[in-house]
C-alpha positions, -999 to +999 in steps of 0.1 A: -165+027+914-144-004+908-171-016+884-170+016+867-134+014+862-136-020+850-162-010+825-141+019+815-110-002+809-130-026+787-144+003+767-108+015+760-096-019+751-126-023+726-121+012+714-084+004+709-092-027+689-117-011+668-092+015+660-067-012+652-092-028+630-101+005+613-065+012+607-058-025+594-090-020+571-075+012+556-042-005+551-059-033+533-078-009+511-048+009+502-030-024+492-061-033+473-061+000+455-022-004+446-030-038+433-059-026+411-036+002+396-010-026+390-035-046+373-048-017+353-012-008+342-005-045+334-037-046+312-029-015+293+008-030+287-008-062+276-031-042+252-001-024+238+019-056+234-011-071+216-014-042+192+023-043+186+022-082+178-009-076+155+010-047+137+042-072+132+019-100+121+005-076+094+040-062+086+051-099+082+021-108+060+027-077+038+063-087+036+056-121+027+033-107+000+060-084-015+084-114-016+058-135-033+050-109-058+086-102-064+094-142-069+063-144-094+076-113-113+112-129-114+097-163-125+078-146-154+109-127-165+128-157-164+103-179-183+102-150-209+140-150-212+139-187-216+115-185-244+133-158-262+167-177-258+150-208-271+137-189-300+171-172-307+188-208-307+163-222-331+168-192-354+206-195-353+203-233-360+181-227-389+205-200-403+235-222-398+219-251-417+213-229-446+248-212-453+237-199-489+205-182-476+205-143-483+213-121-455+183-109-436+167-075-446+176-046-422+147-033-405+143+003-405+149+016-369+116+032-356+111+055-326+096+042-294+063+058-301+059+042-333+069+007-319+040+011-295+015+029-318+007+022-355+007+059-365+030+089-356+015+113-334+001+146-346+016+178-335-020+193-333-048+180-310-074+158-326-104+176-336-133+178-309-161+152-310-197+159-312-200+166-274-172+193-276-145+173-258-112+163-271-108+126-278-073+112-271-061+078-284-034+074-259-019+092-228+012+104-246-012+132-258-013+143-223+022+141-214+033+168-190-004+173-179-013+139-162-009+150-128-036+178-133-059+154-152-057+128-126-073+153-100-105+159-119-136+136-125-136+133-161-099+136-165-092+107-139-117+084-159-101+088-190-066+081-174-081+050-157-096+037-190-064+040-207-046+021-176-070-006-181-072-008-219-039+009-230-004-002-234+026-009-209+045+023-220+013+043-211+014+030-177+051+037-174+044+071-183+016+077-157+040+061-128+067+084-138+046+116-141+029+111-108+062+104-091+054+070-077+061+054-054+079+084-037+049+107-040+023+082-026+021+099+008+015+134-008-010+121-030-031+106-002-026+139+019-047+155-010-076+135-001-085+136-037-108+106-044-102+109-082-064+109-075-068+077-055-086+058-078-059+065-107-032+052-083-053+020-075-060+015-114-023+017-119-016-008-092-043-030-108-026-031-141+010-027-134+031-052-115+061-029-110+040-002-096+022-026-073+054-039-058+070-005-055+039+011-039+033-018-016+069-014-002+062+023+002+031+016+021+052-007+044+077+021+050+052+049+057+022+028+069+020+049+103+017+081+085-006+067+060-031+052+082-033+082+103-048+100+075-085+101+073-099+075+053-067+060+040-070+028+062-096+016+036-070+024+008-043+003+024-067-026+027-076-023-011-040-026-019-034-056+002-066-072-012-054-066-046-020-081-040-035-112-024-058-117-055-028-117-078-006-143-059 
């Protein structure tokens, strides 16, 4: 009986020890689970911080590109003004050195169109070519309809060709009629490939549009990159700006 009681006491002690170990093991498992959860949250937070840092770096890089592009434009304007000033001073010096020279002939004032193009525009559309399509010598013939032309395959090609081969007033006309840079987001929301190529061609050939659209992209980048396929559009703009710096 005594031995039985002893054995029973030892078994109870062992059972109590096992229970204690089991409880301790559960506590440690719970602590381990909590630690893993904290590590998971820390990793998520780290990932968010890394993404924010990358975004800030990209934004900083874009701002630097905008500043460099602006400085380059200002430098070109300054050089142009200096050349014009030098030319004017030379002309003034030449005129002052010859007081008996006859007064310069007055130049007949011309319209903006005649200053850009050699001939005045016709009120009638040009005759159709052999292919049956109207041939336009400049984009002023399409004034008021450029937005519609930019959305079609053939019309957009015509506009792109004139942007690359035409004059600066034509590019100004396209920028104004498309409402850039304010309308950039609306243009991209249409998901029209032809529309987008016209915008890229304008940025490729017009410095002012390039700077203004890049600034607009920086303002609305989150909304633009959410649009399907527009991340590539943003990359093309950045690459275009980098090549011209």
